[in-house]
N, C-alpha and C positions, 0 to 999 in steps of 0.2 A: 728478645724474648722474653716472654711469661715463665718466670718461674710453675714447672712439671705441676699439674694437681691431677693426676690420674683419675681420685678419687670424685673429686667435683667433676670433672666432667662424668665418671657414669654414672652421677649422681644428675647430672640434671641427662643423657640419656631414659634414665632409671622416668624419670620426674613424667617426663612425654610422651612413657609409653612404648619407648622404641625397643623394635623388637629385633636385637642382635645380639653375639655369643662377644666374646674375649677372645683372642688369638693370640697368637706369636709369646712376647717377652712378659709382659704382662699377664699372661696365663698359665705361661713358666712359673713366673715368679709367684703367684696364686696355687699352687700346686708344688711350690715350696724348692722349686728351683732356686740357686741362687745369682740370677743372669742378672748385668743390666741392660737398661731398654731405657730409650731415651723419646718414645712415641710408645701410643696408648695403639694397640690394632681391634677395629672391628669389625667382624662376616656382618653387616644388616642384611635381615630381607627384603627383597627389593618388588615393591609391591603400592601401587598407588597411597595406598593408608598410609603403610610405613613412609612413604617419605615426606606426607604433609606431616605425619610424627619429626622424623629426623633434620625438615625440614625448619620446624619450631627449637626443637634443641640446640642446633648449629646456629639458627639465628643469638637466643639467649647465650649461644658462647661466643659469640662474634667472629666466626669462621670462617678463616679467609687461602685462598689457596697459598700453600706454601710455596710452590715454583715459578712461580707466573713476578713478572717484575713488576706491575701494581695493585695496586690488595683487589682482588674480585671474590666474592662469596660464591659457595654454587649455587644451584637452583634446581629447581624441585624438575629439571631436563636432566641434570646432569645427574642426580639422584637415581631416577629411573631408568639411566644408561648402566645401571651395574657393572662399571670400569672402577677404578681404583681413585677413591679423591685423597690425597697426600696434602691436609689440612692443617694450619696454625690456628689456637684457640688462642683466649681470654686465661686460659689452664693448660694449655701446653700444648703441644702435636699432637693430633688427631689422625688417622687413617684409618678415613671408611671403605670396608672394601664390601663390594659386591661378587668376588669368588675368590677363593684361597686353592693355593693346590695346584689339579689339575682341572680347574673349571667347576670346582665344586662351589654351589651353591649354601647358603644357610639351611633349604630345606634339603638338601643331603646331608647337610650335620647336623640338624638338630637332636636326633635319635645319638647324639655320641657329644652331649654337654651335658653337662651340672649344672643346678645350682648351685654356688657357691657364696655365701653370707661376707660381706667389707662395708666396715663401716654405718653398721644399724639396718642394711635393705642385703640382698641376694640378690648377685651376677650373674647369666648365662654364657659357660668358660665353656670350651674344651677341653674334652676327657683329658690325662695324659696319654694314655695311649693313644689316643687320634692325632693328636700334638706330633708326639714323636710320629707317627709316620707322614703329616706334614711337611715338619724338618730332614726326613728323611730324605722325601720325593724332592723338596729345593735342590737340597746338597749344597748350596753355598756356604764359604767356610764361616759365615756366622754364624750359621742352621748345625755344623757339624759342633762349632764349640760348644753350643747349647743343645745338642743333641746327647753329646756323653752325659755331662749333668740331669737330661729328663733322665735315659736311664737306671742311673743311681739310683734317683728319686723312685721310678719304679721298682727297681730292684729292692729300695730297703719297706717298699709299702708293701710287698712279696713276701 
């Protein structure tokens, strides 16, 4: 498995003009929560134009499905299906999500995001309050642990 370089993944997505929002553990870290994460979760806009840009970025990243016996790259049709793609790239694990929570898509959450500077460029990240709502709705054990840390960050900000 390659050494994760989330910054490089974000740079490649940004270079290709992919419309995406960072969600999950990396979003929590960018908001200041001391959490550990092993992949980067991106909520992508599902559209013809964005699928083309995303496919070019995934080609640069040599993306392959993580959970398949043989290395298989995602297709444009896979991207347009708007589901969850669990990928391994030459820079680490990347989850490309067509929706989060209760079926919320990029367009549903775009107004609940902020541009955050990272490594000389800015990326769109789910706002802290929206991230807390997502973690609360998921209710998994790992989300409950992160939820306490995210709420503490929010409390400090107020």
